[in-house]
C-alpha positions as CSV (number, residue, x, y, z in Angstrom):
1,M,0.0,0.0,0.0
2,S,1.3,3.4,-0.9
3,T,2.0,5.9,1.9
4,K,1.1,9.6,1.9
5,T,4.7,10.4,1.3
6,D,4.8,8.1,-1.8
7,K,1.7,9.8,-3.1
8,R,3.2,13.3,-2.6
9,R,6.4,12.2,-4.4
10,A,4.4,10.8,-7.3
11,D,2.3,13.9,-7.5
12,L,5.3,16.2,-7.4
13,R,7.1,14.1,-10.0
14,A,4.0,14.3,-12.3
15,S,3.8,18.1,-11.7
16,L,7.5,18.6,-12.5
17,I,7.2,16.7,-15.7
18,D,4.1,18.7,-16.7
19,I,5.8,22.0,-15.8
20,A,9.0,21.0,-17.6
21,E,7.1,20.0,-20.7
22,T,5.3,23.4,-20.7
23,H,8.7,25.2,-20.5
24,I,10.3,23.1,-23.3
25,I,7.3,23.6,-25.6
26,A,7.3,27.3,-25.0
27,G,11.1,28.0,-25.0
28,G,13.1,24.9,-25.8
29,L,15.5,22.9,-23.7
30,G,17.4,26.1,-22.7
31,S,14.3,27.4,-20.9
32,L,14.4,24.6,-18.3
33,K,15.9,26.0,-15.0
34,A,15.8,24.2,-11.7
35,R,15.0,27.2,-9.6
36,A,12.1,28.3,-11.8
37,L,10.7,24.7,-11.9
38,A,10.9,24.5,-8.1
39,T,9.1,27.8,-7.7
40,E,6.4,26.8,-10.1
41,A,6.0,23.4,-8.5
42,G,6.0,24.9,-5.0
43,C,9.0,22.8,-3.8
44,A,12.6,23.2,-2.9
45,V,15.2,22.9,-5.6
46,G,16.6,19.8,-3.8
47,A,13.2,18.1,-4.1
48,I,13.6,18.0,-7.9
49,Y,16.7,15.9,-7.5
50,N,15.1,13.6,-5.0
51,V,12.0,13.0,-7.1
52,V,13.2,12.9,-10.7
53,G,17.0,12.6,-10.5
54,D,18.5,15.6,-12.3
55,L,17.4,18.0,-15.0
56,H,18.8,15.6,-17.7
57,D,16.5,12.9,-16.4
58,L,13.6,15.3,-16.4
59,K,14.3,16.2,-20.0
60,L,14.3,12.5,-20.9
61,M,10.9,12.1,-19.2
62,V,9.5,15.0,-21.2
63,N,11.1,13.7,-24.4
64,A,9.4,10.3,-23.8
65,R,6.1,12.0,-23.8
66,T,7.0,13.8,-27.0
67,F,8.0,10.4,-28.6
68,K,4.5,9.1,-27.6
69,R,2.7,12.0,-29.1
70,M,4.7,11.9,-32.3
71,G,4.3,8.2,-32.6
72,A,0.5,8.5,-32.2
73,K,0.5,11.2,-34.9
74,I,2.5,9.0,-37.3
75,A,0.5,5.8,-36.5
76,A,-2.7,7.7,-37.3
77,N,-1.4,8.6,-40.7
78,T,-0.6,5.3,-42.4
79,H,-2.7,6.1,-45.4
80,G,-2.2,4.7,-48.9
81,D,-2.6,1.6,-51.0
82,T,1.1,0.7,-51.3
83,P,3.9,0.5,-48.7
84,T,5.6,3.5,-50.3
85,E,2.4,5.6,-50.1
86,R,2.1,4.6,-46.4
87,L,5.7,5.6,-45.8
88,I,5.1,9.0,-47.5
89,S,2.0,9.5,-45.4
90,M,3.8,8.7,-42.2
91,S,6.7,10.9,-43.2
92,H,4.4,13.8,-43.9
93,A,2.9,13.3,-40.4
94,Y,6.4,13.5,-39.0
95,L,7.0,16.7,-40.9
96,D,3.7,18.2,-39.6
97,F,4.5,17.2,-36.0
98,A,7.9,18.7,-36.2
99,D,6.6,21.9,-37.8
100,T,3.8,22.4,-35.2
101,N,5.9,21.3,-32.2
102,Q,9.3,22.6,-33.1
103,N,10.7,23.2,-29.5
104,A,9.5,19.8,-28.2
105,W,10.7,18.1,-31.4
106,R,14.1,19.7,-31.4
107,A,14.5,18.7,-27.7
108,L,14.4,15.1,-28.8
109,F,17.7,15.6,-30.8
110,D,19.4,18.6,-29.0
111,L,19.7,16.8,-25.7
112,D,23.2,16.8,-24.3
113,R,24.2,13.6,-22.5
114,P,26.7,13.5,-19.7
115,E,29.9,12.1,-21.0
116,G,29.9,8.3,-21.1
117,A,26.1,8.2,-20.3
118,T,23.8,6.1,-22.4
119,A,20.0,6.5,-22.6
120,P,18.1,4.4,-20.1
121,N,16.3,1.3,-21.4
122,W,12.8,2.8,-20.8
123,Y,13.8,5.8,-23.1
124,L,15.2,3.5,-25.8
125,T,11.9,1.5,-25.6
126,E,10.0,4.7,-26.4
127,M,12.2,5.4,-29.4
128,G,11.9,1.7,-30.5
129,Q,8.1,2.0,-30.6
130,L,8.4,4.8,-33.1
131,F,10.7,2.7,-35.3
132,A,8.2,-0.2,-35.0
133,I,5.5,1.9,-36.7
134,I,7.8,2.6,-39.6
135,D,9.0,-0.9,-39.9
136,G,5.8,-2.5,-41.3
137,P,5.9,-0.8,-44.7
138,I,9.6,-1.3,-45.0
139,K,9.3,-5.0,-44.5
140,A,6.6,-5.0,-47.2
141,V,8.9,-3.3,-49.7
142,F,12.2,-5.0,-48.9
143,T,11.0,-8.6,-48.6
144,E,14.4,-10.2,-49.2
145,M,16.2,-8.4,-46.4
146,T,17.2,-10.0,-43.1
147,A,15.7,-8.8,-39.8
148,D,18.9,-6.9,-39.1
149,D,18.9,-5.2,-42.5
150,H,15.2,-4.3,-42.0
151,A,16.1,-2.6,-38.7
152,L,19.0,-0.7,-40.4
153,M,16.8,0.3,-43.4
154,T,14.1,1.6,-41.0
155,R,16.7,3.8,-39.2
156,A,18.2,4.8,-42.6
157,L,14.9,6.0,-44.0
158,F,14.0,7.7,-40.8
159,S,17.4,9.5,-40.8
160,S,16.8,10.5,-44.5
161,V,13.4,12.0,-43.7
162,H,14.7,13.6,-40.5
163,G,17.5,15.3,-42.4
164,I,15.1,16.7,-44.9
165,V,12.8,17.9,-42.1
166,T,15.6,19.3,-40.0
167,L,17.3,21.3,-42.7
168,G,14.0,22.3,-44.3
169,L,12.5,23.8,-41.1
170,D,15.7,25.6,-40.2
171,P,15.4,29.1,-41.8
172,A,19.1,29.7,-41.2
173,S,20.2,26.8,-43.4
174,A,17.6,26.0,-46.0
175,G,14.1,27.2,-45.0
176,V,12.2,25.2,-47.5
177,P,8.4,25.8,-47.7
178,L,6.3,23.0,-46.4
179,P,4.8,22.0,-49.8
180,Q,8.3,21.6,-51.2
181,L,9.4,19.6,-48.2
182,R,6.5,17.2,-48.7
183,R,7.5,16.8,-52.3
184,M,11.2,16.2,-51.4
185,I,10.2,13.5,-49.0
186,A,7.9,11.8,-51.5
187,L,10.6,11.9,-54.2
188,V,13.3,10.4,-51.9
189,L,11.1,7.7,-50.5
190,T,9.7,6.8,-54.0
191,A,13.2,6.6,-55.4
192,I,14.5,4.4,-52.6
193,T,11.5,2.0,-52.4
194,H,11.1,1.4,-56.1
């Protein structure tokens, strides 16, 4: 049975994740400051470290939520009669998610890891669920590949689309209009999968 202390800790943890998510969505990873979080959550700065670990862990927790939201958006957009059409539809959903959630989306990839640290298993599981959504059409296109090669191709195609989206949404480097980004994604995926 859970004690009142356990409940308070769980409530504070959930509150800190909510507050951190709000800050990241509004201002990116750089907007996350322990003192401001503690003030908003109504706790001492030290309580953050007792409940969630450190700010890096808190960022991972927020990113896990972002992976879930992004995965749901992609999974809901698997339209098309062919595997290539489904991959294009999912990739366009990825682009739309990135465009409308830029700070949260960038936080997935701009996260600094402490030297020598690897992502925890629960975080890798969240990432893996995203790749599992993409994997179905890839297996349907590349029927002769081994399971290892399917996994590599899934990551390769994701990396290709991610590169197009990243550079396209960055006005400092390319700043490509959304309709052209959609067309670029369709051209690349069609060329690779045919």
